[in-house]
Structure formats: structure tokens, C-alpha cells
C-alpha positions in Angstrom: 79.1 24.0 37.0 77.0 22.2 39.6 76.4 18.5 38.8 73.6 16.0 39.4 74.6 12.7 40.8 72.2 9.8 40.3 73.3 7.3 42.9 71.8 3.8 42.8 70.5 2.3 46.0 72.8 -0.7 46.7 69.8 -2.7 48.1 68.0 -2.6 44.8 68.8 -4.7 41.7 69.3 -1.8 39.4 71.9 -1.6 36.6 74.8 0.5 37.6 74.2 3.7 35.5 76.0 6.1 37.8 75.7 9.4 36.0 77.2 12.8 36.6 75.9 15.6 34.4 75.4 19.3 34.6 72.0 19.8 36.2 70.9 21.2 39.5 73.6 20.4 42.0 71.6 17.9 43.9 72.0 14.2 44.6 69.2 11.8 43.9 69.1 8.1 44.9 67.7 5.7 42.3 65.0 3.2 43.3 62.8 0.8 41.3 61.0 3.7 39.6 64.2 4.8 37.9 63.8 4.5 34.1 66.0 7.2 32.6 68.3 5.8 29.8 71.7 7.3 29.1 70.7 8.6 25.7 68.1 10.8 27.5 70.6 12.0 30.0 73.0 12.9 27.2 70.4 15.6 26.1 70.3 17.3 29.5 72.1 20.6 29.5 72.1 21.1 25.7 69.7 24.0 26.2 69.1 24.5 22.5 66.5 27.3 23.3 69.4 29.4 24.8 71.9 28.9 21.9 72.1 32.1 19.8 70.9 31.7 16.2 69.4 28.3 16.8 65.9 28.1 15.4 64.5 27.2 18.8 66.2 30.2 20.4 64.9 32.5 17.7 61.4 31.1 18.1 61.6 31.6 21.9 62.7 35.2 21.4 59.8 35.8 19.0 57.3 34.6 21.6 58.9 36.7 24.3 58.7 39.8 22.1 54.9 39.5 22.3 55.1 39.6 26.1 57.6 42.3 26.9 58.8 43.5 30.3 57.3 46.9 29.8 53.8 45.2 29.9 54.6 43.5 33.2 56.1 40.2 31.9 59.2 38.6 33.3 60.7 36.3 30.7 62.1 33.3 32.5 64.2 30.1 31.7 64.5 27.1 34.0 67.5 24.9 33.0 67.2 22.4 35.8 64.8 19.6 34.7 64.4 17.5 37.8 61.2 18.3 39.7 59.1 16.5 42.3 56.1 14.4 41.4 54.1 16.9 43.6 55.2 19.8 41.4 54.7 17.9 38.1 51.3 16.3 38.9 49.8 16.9 42.4 50.0 20.7 42.5 48.3 20.9 39.0 45.4 18.7 39.9 46.4 15.6 37.9 44.2 12.6 39.0 46.1 9.8 40.7 45.2 7.5 37.8 46.2 9.9 35.0 48.1 8.1 32.3 50.8 10.8 32.4 51.9 9.5 35.8 52.9 6.0 34.5 56.4 4.9 33.8 55.4 4.3 30.2 54.9 8.0 29.7 57.3 9.7 32.2 61.0 9.5 33.1 61.4 8.8 36.8 64.6 9.6 38.7 63.0 7.9 41.7 59.6 7.6 43.1 59.5 11.2 44.3 61.3 12.9 41.3 60.9 13.0 37.6 62.3 14.8 34.6 59.6 17.4 34.1 57.0 16.5 31.5 55.8 20.1 31.1 56.9 23.6 32.1 53.7 23.9 34.2 55.7 22.0 36.9 57.1 25.4 37.8 53.8 27.3 37.7 53.1 27.2 41.4 56.5 28.6 42.2 56.3 31.3 39.6 52.8 32.4 40.7 54.1 32.5 44.3 56.8 35.0 43.2 54.0 37.3 42.0 52.9 37.9 45.6 55.1 41.0 46.0 54.4 42.4 42.6 50.6 42.1 42.3 49.7 44.9 44.7 51.2 47.4 42.3 49.2 46.1 39.3 49.0 43.1 37.0 52.0 41.0 36.4 52.9 37.9 34.5 55.7 35.8 33.1 56.8 33.6 30.3 58.9 30.4 30.9 60.8 28.3 28.4 62.5 25.0 29.2 63.2 21.5 27.9 60.7 18.8 28.9 60.9 15.0 28.7 58.4 12.4 27.8 58.5 8.8 26.7 56.8 8.9 23.3 56.4 7.4 19.9 59.0 7.7 17.1 58.2 9.8 14.0 59.3 13.1 12.4 57.1 15.1 14.8 57.9 13.4 18.2 61.1 13.3 20.2 61.5 12.3 23.9 63.2 15.7 24.7 61.5 18.8 23.4 60.9 22.4 24.5 57.8 24.1 25.9 57.0 27.6 26.6 54.2 28.9 28.7 52.9 32.3 29.7 50.7 33.6 32.5 49.3 36.8 33.9 47.4 37.7 37.1 45.4 40.5 38.6 44.8 41.0 42.3 41.0 41.4 42.7 41.3 43.1 46.1 44.1 45.1 47.7 46.9 43.3 49.5 45.6 44.1 53.0 42.0 43.1 52.3 40.8 39.5 52.9 37.3 38.6 51.9 35.1 36.2 53.7 33.5 33.4 51.7 30.2 35.3 51.7 31.8 38.5 50.4 33.7 36.6 47.8 30.6 34.9 46.5 28.5 38.1 46.4 31.2 40.1 44.5 30.2 43.4 46.0 32.2 46.4 46.9 33.9 49.2 45.1 37.3 47.6 45.5 36.4 44.7 43.3 34.8 47.0 40.8 38.0 49.0 40.7 40.1 46.0 39.9 37.8 44.9 37.1 38.2 48.4 35.6 42.0 47.9 35.8 41.7 44.7 33.8 39.6 46.5 31.2 42.2 49.2 31.0 44.9 46.6 30.4 42.8 45.1 27.8 42.5 48.3 25.9 46.3 48.6 25.8 46.7 45.5 23.7 47.6 46.1 20.0 44.9 43.6 18.8 42.2 45.4 20.8 43.3 48.8 19.5 43.4 47.6 15.9 39.9 46.1 16.0 38.5 49.2 17.8 39.9 51.8 15.5 42.6 53.0 17.9 45.9 53.9 16.2 48.6 51.3 16.6 52.3 52.0 16.7 53.9 51.8 13.3 56.5 49.3 14.3 53.8 46.9 15.5 52.1 47.2 12.2 55.3 46.1 10.5 56.0 43.3 13.0 52.5 41.7 13.1 49.7 40.7 10.7 47.1 42.5 12.7 44.4 41.7 10.0 44.2 38.3 11.6 40.7 36.8 11.2 39.4 35.1 14.3 36.6 32.5 14.6 35.3 32.3 18.2 31.6 31.2 17.9 31.3 29.6 21.3 30.4 31.4 24.5 33.2 32.1 26.9 32.0 29.4 29.2 29.5 26.5 29.3 28.2 25.3 32.6 28.6 21.6 31.6 31.4 21.4 29.0 33.6 24.4 29.8 32.5 25.7 33.2 33.2 28.7 35.3 35.1 27.9 38.5 33.0 28.3 41.7 35.0 31.2 42.9 34.7 33.2 39.6 31.9 35.2 38.1 31.0 36.0 34.5 32.1 39.6 34.2 35.6 39.0 35.4 36.1 35.8 33.4 34.8 37.5 30.2 37.4 40.3 30.7 40.3 38.0 31.6 39.5 35.6 28.7 39.4 38.5 26.3 42.8 39.8 27.5 44.3 36.3 27.2 42.9 35.6 23.7 43.9 39.0 22.3 47.4 38.7 23.8 47.8 35.3 22.2 46.4 36.5 18.9 49.0 39.2 18.8 51.7 36.5 19.1 50.2 34.6 16.3 50.0 37.7 14.2 53.7 38.1 14.6 54.3 34.5 13.6 52.2 35.0 10.5 54.1 38.2 9.6 57.5 36.4 9.9 56.3 33.5 7.9 55.1 35.9 5.2 58.5 37.7 5.2 60.2 34.3 4.8 57.9 33.3 1.9 56.5 30.3 3.7 53.0 31.6 3.3 51.7 34.2 0.8 51.0 37.7 1.8 47.7 37.4 -0.1 46.7 34.6 2.2 44.4 35.9 5.0 45.7 34.7 8.4 43.0 32.8 10.3 42.7 31.3 13.7 39.9 29.8 15.6 39.2 29.1 19.3 38.0 25.6 20.3 36.7 24.7 23.8 39.1 22.2 25.5 39.9 20.6 28.8 43.1 20.9 30.9 43.5 19.8 34.5 44.7 23.2 35.7 42.5 25.8 33.8 38.8 26.3 33.4 37.3 27.4 31.1 39.9 26.2 28.6 40.6 26.5 24.9 42.8 25.3 22.1 43.9 27.7 19.4 44.0 26.4 15.9 45.6 28.2 12.9 44.8 27.8 9.2 48.2 26.9 7.8 48.8 25.9 4.2 45.3 24.7 3.6 44.5 22.9 6.9 43.6 23.6 10.6 46.5 22.9 13.0 46.3 22.8 16.8 48.9 25.2 18.1 48.5 25.9 21.8 46.3 25.4 24.8 45.2 27.9 27.4 42.6 28.9 29.9 41.7 30.7 33.2 44.0 29.4 35.9 42.5 27.1 38.5 41.9 29.0 41.7 43.3 26.2 43.8 46.7 26.8 42.1 46.6 30.5 43.0 45.5 29.7 46.6 48.5 27.4 46.8 50.7 30.1 45.5 49.6 32.5 48.2 47.6 34.8 46.0 44.0 33.6 46.6 42.3 36.9 45.9 43.6 37.0 42.3 42.5 35.8 38.9 44.7 35.0 35.9 45.2 33.2 32.6 47.9 30.7 31.4 48.9 29.2 28.0 51.4 26.6 26.8 52.9 25.8 23.5 55.5 23.5 22.0 58.4 25.5 20.6 59.4 22.8 18.1 55.9 22.8 16.7 56.0 26.5 16.2 59.5 26.5 14.7 58.6 23.7 12.3 55.8 25.8 11.0 57.7 29.0 11.0 60.8 27.7 9.2 59.3 24.8 7.3 61.5 22.3 9.1 60.2 18.7 8.2 61.9 16.5 10.9 62.1 17.2 14.6 65.5 15.4 14.8 67.0 18.3 12.9 66.9 20.6 15.9 69.5 18.4 17.7 71.8 18.3 14.7 75.3 19.9 15.0 75.6 20.0 11.2 76.5 23.5 10.0 74.5 22.9 6.8 71.5 23.1 9.1 72.6 25.6 11.7 74.0 28.1 9.3 70.7 28.7 7.7 69.3 30.5 10.8 70.2 33.8 12.5 68.8 36.8 14.2 67.1 39.1 11.7 66.9 36.3 9.1 63.5 35.5 7.7 64.2 32.2 6.0 62.6 28.9 5.0 64.6 25.8 5.7 66.5 24.5 2.6 67.0 20.8 2.6 70.7 20.2 2.2 70.4 16.5 1.4 67.9 13.7 1.4 69.6 10.4 2.3 67.8 7.2 1.4 65.6 5.4 3.8 65.8 1.7 4.7 62.9 0.1 6.4 62.6 -3.3 8.2 59.7 -5.0 9.9 59.5 -6.7 13.3 56.6 -9.1 13.8 56.0 -10.7 17.2 53.4 -12.3 19.4 52.4 -10.3 22.4 53.4 -12.1 25.7 51.0 -14.5 27.2 49.4 -12.9 30.3 51.0 -14.1 33.6 48.7 -15.3 36.3 46.3 -12.6 37.4 47.0 -10.4 34.3 44.5 -9.4 31.7 45.5 -9.0 28.1 44.3 -5.8 26.4 44.7 -3.9 23.2 43.7 -0.4 22.6 40.4 -0.4 20.6 41.6 2.2 18.1 44.9 0.5 17.2 45.3 -0.2 13.5 47.3 0.5 10.4 48.8 3.9 10.4 49.7 5.7 7.2 52.8 7.9 7.4 52.3 11.4 6.2 54.6 13.4 3.9 54.7 16.6 6.1 54.6 16.1 9.8 54.4 18.6 12.7 54.0 17.8 16.4 50.3 17.4 17.2 48.2 18.1 20.2 47.9 21.5 21.8 46.8 19.7 24.9 50.1 18.1 25.2 51.9 21.4 24.7 49.9 22.8 27.5 50.7 19.8 29.7 47.1 18.6 29.5 46.0 15.1 28.6 49.5 13.8 28.0 48.4 10.5 26.5 45.5 11.7 24.4 46.3 9.4 21.5 46.5 6.1 23.3 49.2 3.8 21.8 49.0 0.0 21.7 49.1 -1.5 25.2 49.0 -4.9 26.8 49.3 -5.9 30.4 53.0 -6.2 30.0 53.6 -4.4 26.6 53.4 -0.8 25.8 54.3 0.9 22.5 56.4 3.5 24.3 58.6 0.7 25.7 59.3 -0.5 22.1 60.1 3.1 21.1 62.5 3.4 24.1 64.4 0.3 23.0 64.7 1.5 19.4 66.0 4.9 20.6 68.4 3.2 23.0 69.9 1.1 20.1 69.7 3.3 17.1 69.3 6.9 18.5 68.6 9.5 15.8 69.2 7.0 13.0 65.5 6.0 13.2 63.0 8.2 11.5 59.7 6.4 12.2 58.2 3.4 14.0 54.7 2.6 12.9 52.3 -0.3 13.4 51.6 -1.8 9.9 49.7 -5.0 10.8 47.9 -6.8 13.6 45.8 -9.9 13.9 44.4 -12.3 16.5 45.1 -16.0 16.1 42.2 -18.2 17.1 44.5 -21.2 17.2 47.1 -19.6 19.5 44.6 -17.3 21.3 47.2 -14.6 21.0 47.6 -11.3 19.3 50.4 -10.6 16.7 51.7 -7.1 15.9 54.1 -6.0 13.2 56.0 -2.7 13.4 57.9 -1.1 10.5 61.1 0.7 11.5 62.3 3.3 9.1 66.1 3.9 9.3 67.4 7.2 7.8 70.3 9.4 8.9 70.0 13.1 8.4 73.7 13.4 7.7 74.9 10.4 5.7 73.9 7.2 3.9 73.5 4.2 6.1 75.0 0.9 4.9 73.0 -2.4 4.8 75.4 -4.0 7.2 74.9 -1.1 9.7 71.1 -1.3 9.5 71.1 -5.1 9.8 73.2 -4.9 12.9 71.0 -2.2 14.5 67.9 -4.2 13.7 69.2 -7.4 15.1 70.1 -5.7 18.4 66.6 -4.2 18.6 65.1 -7.7 18.1 67.3 -9.2 20.8 66.4 -6.4 23.3 62.7 -6.7 22.5 62.8 -10.5 23.2 64.7 -10.0 26.4 63.0 -7.0 27.9 59.4 -7.1 26.5 58.8 -10.8 26.8 57.5 -10.9 23.2 57.9 -14.0 20.9 59.5 -12.9 17.7 58.0 -14.3 14.5 
């Protein structure tokens, strides 16, 4: 198996973490941007989404079944996680000051390479591969891979998780026809009209379209999907100010492509609801409901988030939209139009199987793994609930160095842990605004840095890290924060001595690495 060698530059003062692990057979030289801890590298190559009978694998297969090859989709996997910053950010239109580019959010191998933060890092390449296929009709793909982000610690967040995205394109003109800017703007000619008719024909082949228009649907699809899905979509397809058309698109084609995308996704959700009904997670008497909400992503416009009504509340599930034309131009298919969506597989699996803690997906405990298998419709059965132990860490934020400005996020405050947690933020699933819920920050302190220290010391033995108190001392002219760390193993009872030792190591690392003054 090819190996990845991360080789430190001897001219830099970087800890010697020479690592060899199964990745993409390339050698990368560390520099001062490098911030990948060993506990993250240990997750590389696990490929949970490819392990038979694992709930993430089963969820991936369920999604792929809604986008089969006989409908023009190529179901892809990309096990190599190192991508360039150009692929991860620039090609997708991320602004240079986007928070997702910072070292507090992203794992950098060096200044030019990162561990991908979303599957969309491969989108340009995959669109490029459609060049030879589009002349014969519409084509698309799905892609599932692991992604990496520095993040908070709770039952719904983990620094390594899995994303899946899908896309489909139509060529608006034949392969040998190139439009001038004037022709493209005017949208004239029988060729373009023929292509729009082809999109409409594809639309009418979708099971959700057929069901809603009185066209008989294959019996096996009726069994596999809750086609009585109720949809709320009160907003227009586009809004010139808040959810605009792209300059190179017109209304008729976007209306058709958006309809095709939404009905394709709704069929997937109908399959999810049916499986959840079969497993007894939701009642068959409960009417499945979804709603479309206008959204923003850097690489689609117009864009939407899909929310599902699940056990009494609306939950964000995925993000999607009409692909940015600059991406298609860069992929070599400029005279095309398409859609794309992205979803977090853990989020979907937690809903589908009732799994309460994201750490469970990484468990090797057979009491967890044996509950799942192909053809099983089952709700997760908790095999044991080991006691929690929580300890607080209070500290003064570091005094600003010369030239620095101290700052604290305005919305920071006491957070109340919830009983049932699922990963939040369809935008994050789609690779959109990756730092939508801004954590506590300071000129030299970021909440994600604290989370990284806790993970480095305690790994999966920490269930939650939450801010429980903060105040500003007029006397000291400094701000104090207090975080509560909840220790709980999924597989055994932790001893007081063990927890005390972990907590003290975290305190020491915080003092040494974050420049905080412990209280």
C-alpha cells in the first residue's frame, strides 16, 4: 500500500513528528503551517464508509441507491485526504479571508496542502471528467470520503467525519458548438431549446415527479420510499438580491434544473423516511415532511438548505444549489449547467439509526458493530451507559502582546448541553460557511485550540467541552473563562485517578501552549 511521508523541514523549529501512514503515496515537507496531531493521523485510512455492515457504509449505500448508474451517476470514493489549498478553497470561490482557511479551523500539512475540509475539494476534477460523457446526455456522480476539521467537542462533533456529495450536469449546446458572449446572453437557437427539452425529459423520469403527476411508479420504488413526502417550498426559485441567478443563466433553465435537483433529493429523503419507519424510529402514521430554505454557499447560486421534520422538530440536513458557472468553466465544460448537494453521513446515520454520540462510529466494540448489517432495519440499542465525570477549568485569557487587540465573540455565553444531539449545519455539510457558529476567540486564544489539546490528551474519553461561565474583571482588565469538561468512556467506567491525571495534563498543556493563566 502506498504511504504518505510527512518530512519536517530541518531549517524549521518543528517537533519531530515523522509519520508514515497509508495515504496517497506522496511526500510532503512540513513547514510552519503544519498542525496535524498524531491522533488525527491515526484516523487516516480507517475508511469507515467502506467497511461492510458499518452504519456509515450502510448509510452511504442508501444514498447511492437513490442515484444509480442507470440514471447516469457514477458512485465514487476518494480515500486520499491530502489536497491542495487551491483545490480546497481557491477553485471553489472561498474568499481569502474566509474563516475556514485559518489554522484554527483547518489541518495544514504545509502551506500548500491540507487535509480536505469537504468533499467539494474534488469537485473540479470530477466535473472535468464529465467532458467526454456529456455529449451523449446528462451525467453526474456521487462522492463519499472522510473530511477533517478542527472543531468543538460534543456528542455531535468530531474532527474526522464523512461527507457525501452529488452532482449532475447537462450540456446546453453540442460538443462542437461554441457560443459567443452575445449568443450566450440571448439564449436563442434551436440547439439550446433542444437541450432544455432534454432536461425536462429527465425530470419526468424521476419517481417523485411521476408520483406527484399521476404517472405509475414501479412497485419496488413504492416499497423502498415514502413517496407521500410533503414538501414546503414557498419561496421563488431565485431572488435577485438574496438568492440570485448567475449572470450566465436564465430563468427557464434554472427552474428546470432546480426542480430536477429538488425532486432527486426528495426521493433520497423519502427512502430515508421509509427505512426509519421500517426500523420503528418514526411511526408510519407520521407524515414525512421537508422544507426548502434559501441559503448561501460559495460555489452554488441560487442555493438552498433542506430541513426535515424529525421527531417533533425541524432539522437541517443538507445544502445544495445550482453549480457556479466559474467552476464548470474551470472544469472544461463551460456550455453546461448543473446542480450539486452535500450532506454529512454521520448526521444522516444518527437520525436513521438513533445513534446518540458521534464517537460511537469509531468504536471497535462488537456490542455496537454487531447491531448493524445489510438488510437490517434497526434502531440502535444502548449496550451500556457508563457514568460521567466532569471537571472545570477556569483561566484568565492571555494579556495582549504589543500590537495585539483582545476580542471576544459577542454571542459567547453559557451553553446548555442537550439530551439528544445530532450534527448541526447543512452549510457545513455542503462545505459552505465552515465557521458559521463562531466560537470564543481572542487575539491569541481560540476555542478550537482548547478542543485540540483536550483531544490530544484524552482522545475519545471526553464527551463534551462547554463554556459555563465568563466575566470581565474591572480590576485586572482581563476576561476570565470557565469550561466544563465531561469525561465519559463509551466502553468502561473511568476511575477518579485516571480522570484527575488527564485533567492535570490538560491544564499543564493549556498553560504552556495557550498562554492562559489558570485560576
